[in-house]
C-alpha positions as CSV (number, residue, x, y, z in Angstrom):
1,M,57.1,-9.1,-63.8
2,F,56.8,-5.4,-63.3
3,K,54.4,-5.2,-66.2
4,G,52.1,-7.4,-64.2
5,F,52.4,-5.5,-61.3
6,V,51.8,-2.2,-63.1
7,L,48.7,-3.9,-64.5
8,S,46.9,-5.3,-61.6
9,I,47.5,-2.1,-59.6
10,S,45.7,-0.2,-63.0
11,L,42.9,-2.8,-62.8
12,I,42.4,-2.4,-59.0
13,S,42.3,1.5,-59.3
14,V,40.1,1.0,-61.9
15,I,37.3,-1.0,-60.2
16,F,37.7,0.8,-57.0
17,I,36.8,4.0,-59.0
18,S,33.9,2.3,-60.9
19,S,32.4,1.0,-57.7
20,C,32.7,4.3,-55.9
21,S,31.0,6.0,-58.7
22,K,27.7,4.2,-58.9
23,E,26.2,5.3,-55.5
24,L,23.2,7.7,-56.1
25,Y,22.3,10.9,-54.1
26,F,19.2,12.5,-54.1
27,S,18.4,15.8,-52.6
28,G,14.9,17.8,-52.1
29,V,11.3,15.2,-52.9
30,S,11.1,12.0,-52.4
31,E,10.7,10.6,-55.9
32,N,8.3,8.0,-54.5
33,S,6.0,11.0,-53.3
34,L,6.6,13.2,-56.0
35,N,5.5,10.2,-58.5
36,E,2.4,9.6,-56.0
37,I,1.5,13.1,-55.8
38,K,1.7,13.6,-59.8
39,Q,-0.3,10.4,-60.8
40,N,-2.9,11.1,-58.1
41,Y,-3.6,15.2,-57.8
42,Q,-6.1,15.5,-60.3
43,S,-8.1,12.4,-58.9
44,Q,-7.2,13.4,-55.5
45,E,-7.8,16.6,-53.9
46,Y,-4.5,17.0,-51.8
47,T,-4.2,20.1,-49.4
48,K,-1.6,22.1,-48.7
49,E,-1.5,20.3,-45.3
50,N,-1.3,16.9,-47.2
51,I,1.6,18.2,-49.6
52,S,3.7,19.3,-46.3
53,K,3.1,15.9,-44.7
54,L,4.3,14.1,-48.1
55,I,7.2,15.8,-49.2
56,G,7.6,18.6,-46.7
57,S,8.1,22.5,-46.7
58,P,8.6,24.1,-49.9
59,L,12.1,25.8,-50.5
60,V,10.1,28.9,-51.6
61,Q,6.5,30.0,-51.3
62,E,4.8,32.9,-52.7
63,N,3.7,35.3,-50.6
64,S,0.0,34.3,-51.3
65,G,0.7,30.5,-50.6
66,N,-0.6,29.5,-53.7
67,L,2.7,28.8,-55.5
68,W,5.1,26.5,-54.0
69,I,8.7,25.7,-54.9
70,Y,11.0,22.8,-54.1
71,N,14.6,21.9,-55.6
72,L,15.0,18.1,-57.3
73,V,18.6,17.0,-57.6
74,K,19.9,13.4,-58.4
75,E,23.5,13.0,-58.4
76,Q,25.7,9.7,-59.1
77,G,29.1,9.3,-57.9
78,N,31.3,10.0,-54.9
79,A,32.2,13.2,-53.2
80,S,35.3,13.3,-56.4
81,F,33.3,12.4,-59.0
82,K,29.9,13.5,-59.3
83,K,27.7,13.7,-62.2
84,T,24.2,15.1,-62.4
85,I,21.4,12.8,-63.2
86,Y,18.8,15.7,-63.1
87,N,18.5,19.0,-62.0
88,K,14.7,20.1,-61.3
89,T,12.5,22.9,-60.5
90,L,8.9,21.7,-58.8
91,K,6.1,24.1,-59.2
92,L,3.1,23.2,-57.2
93,K,0.1,25.6,-57.6
94,F,-2.8,26.1,-55.2
95,E,-6.3,27.1,-55.6
96,N,-8.7,27.7,-52.5
97,N,-6.0,25.3,-50.4
98,I,-6.2,22.2,-53.0
99,L,-3.4,21.3,-55.4
100,R,-4.5,22.0,-58.9
101,S,-1.1,21.7,-61.1
102,V,2.2,19.9,-60.8
103,E,5.1,21.3,-63.3
104,E,8.7,20.3,-63.3
105,I,11.7,22.5,-64.8
106,D,14.5,20.8,-65.9
107,I,17.4,22.8,-65.4
108,N,20.0,20.6,-66.8
């Protein structure tokens, strides 16, 4: 009887912990917006204003305004148990107010 009780409590605990750890957290730029920019920037002329509307203001901007840097973090888990899926830096380079280069740097 006692073994059955301990086993059922253990099983419930494992299910609870594993269900909590499946939540995804994303900070930084929207993945959909980022994918759109990466796929289309060479064929479509994105201005700084277009980029600001799509993904927001950069975390860091070079003095000339031609290099914008964003941070991208995706984590899985809850407040106690978080696993980083990726941690990246996104560099956008502009020439004459038009996006010319998109570079992702993996920080993991």
